[in-house]
C-alpha positions as CSV (number, residue, x, y, z in Angstrom):
1,X,0.0,0.0,0.0
2,X,1.3,3.5,-0.9
3,X,2.1,6.0,1.8
4,X,-0.8,8.3,0.7
5,X,-3.3,5.4,0.7
6,X,-2.1,4.3,4.1
7,X,-2.6,7.8,5.5
8,X,-6.0,8.1,4.0
9,X,-7.1,4.7,5.3
10,X,-5.8,5.5,8.8
11,X,-7.5,8.9,8.8
12,X,-10.7,7.3,7.8
13,X,-10.5,4.8,10.6
14,X,-9.5,7.6,13.1
15,X,-6.3,5.8,14.0
16,X,-3.8,8.4,12.9
17,X,-3.7,11.3,15.2
18,X,-2.0,13.8,12.9
19,X,-0.5,13.9,9.5
20,X,3.2,13.2,9.3
21,X,5.5,16.1,8.7
22,X,8.6,16.0,6.5
23,X,11.0,13.3,7.7
24,X,8.4,11.5,9.9
25,X,7.2,8.0,9.5
26,X,4.2,6.2,11.0
27,X,4.5,4.0,14.2
28,X,1.9,1.9,15.9
29,X,1.4,2.0,19.6
30,X,2.6,-1.2,21.3
31,X,-0.2,-3.7,21.7
32,X,-3.1,-4.7,19.5
33,X,-2.7,-4.7,15.7
34,X,-5.4,-2.1,15.5
35,X,-3.8,0.2,17.9
36,X,-3.4,3.9,17.2
37,X,-0.8,5.2,14.7
38,X,1.3,8.2,15.4
39,X,3.8,10.1,13.2
40,X,7.4,10.3,14.5
41,X,11.0,10.4,13.4
42,X,12.7,7.0,13.7
43,X,16.5,7.1,13.4
44,X,17.2,3.8,15.2
45,X,15.7,0.5,16.2
46,X,16.0,-1.6,19.4
47,X,15.4,-5.3,19.4
48,X,13.8,-4.9,15.9
49,X,11.3,-2.3,17.2
50,X,11.2,1.3,16.2
51,X,12.6,4.0,18.6
52,X,10.3,6.9,17.8
53,X,10.8,10.6,18.5
54,X,7.6,12.5,18.8
55,X,7.1,16.3,18.4
56,X,5.4,17.9,21.4
57,X,1.9,17.9,20.1
58,X,2.1,14.2,19.2
59,X,3.8,13.4,22.6
60,X,0.7,14.9,24.3
61,X,-1.6,12.6,22.2
62,X,0.6,9.6,23.1
63,X,0.4,10.5,26.8
64,X,-3.3,10.8,26.5
65,X,-3.5,7.3,24.9
66,X,-1.3,5.9,27.7
67,X,-3.8,7.1,30.2
68,X,-6.8,5.8,28.3
69,X,-8.6,2.5,29.1
70,X,-7.0,1.0,25.9
71,X,-3.7,0.5,27.7
72,X,-5.4,-1.6,30.4
73,X,-3.7,0.5,33.1
74,X,-0.2,-0.9,32.3
75,X,1.1,2.6,32.5
76,X,0.2,6.2,33.2
77,X,1.6,9.5,32.0
78,X,1.6,13.0,33.4
79,X,3.4,16.2,32.5
80,X,5.8,17.9,34.9
81,X,6.5,21.1,33.0
82,X,8.0,20.1,29.7
83,X,9.0,16.6,31.1
84,X,6.7,13.6,30.5
85,X,6.7,11.2,33.5
86,X,5.7,7.7,32.6
87,X,5.0,5.2,35.3
88,X,4.7,1.5,34.4
89,X,2.1,0.4,36.9
90,X,3.3,-3.2,37.1
91,X,6.8,-2.0,38.1
92,X,5.7,0.9,40.3
93,X,5.8,-1.3,43.5
94,X,9.2,-2.8,42.8
95,X,12.0,-1.7,45.2
96,X,14.1,1.0,43.6
97,X,11.7,1.5,40.6
98,X,11.9,5.1,39.3
99,X,9.3,6.3,36.7
100,X,10.7,7.3,33.3
101,X,11.2,11.1,33.0
102,X,11.2,11.9,29.4
103,X,12.6,15.3,28.5
104,X,12.7,16.8,25.0
105,X,15.9,15.9,23.1
106,X,18.0,18.6,21.5
107,X,15.7,18.4,18.5
108,X,12.7,19.1,20.8
109,X,11.2,15.6,20.4
110,X,10.2,13.1,23.0
111,X,11.3,9.4,22.9
112,X,8.5,7.8,24.8
113,X,9.7,4.5,26.2
114,X,11.4,3.9,22.8
115,X,13.8,1.2,24.3
116,X,11.2,-0.3,26.6
117,X,8.1,-0.7,24.4
118,X,8.0,-2.5,21.0
119,X,6.8,0.4,18.8
120,X,5.9,-1.0,15.3
121,X,7.2,0.8,12.2
122,X,4.4,0.9,9.7
123,X,5.5,0.0,6.2
124,X,5.1,2.8,3.7
């Protein structure tokens, strides 16, 4: 499927949150095959999974999805200024566990659990 067709299909199904900007690709939130799709820059992979970097407005949407019932309360996200704090609920009670504090990189983008969750790169 061509990139434009994929974007149109995803938009029609309300799965893509925003149109990709130049240099961005589409990644699927870890979990079900029909999970939401977000645009991101992907410069690397980890264990065969994409390591996405989201612009701020998309990071806000990802955080909102983390907090939705669709994640089955495996994590929660909250903003502390320009830092996104993600707590993996299954690990929160472990001794020494510290929630992930995700600050914008030098490019202003957020790598939301890129090396902890298996983000799927959508073929284009």
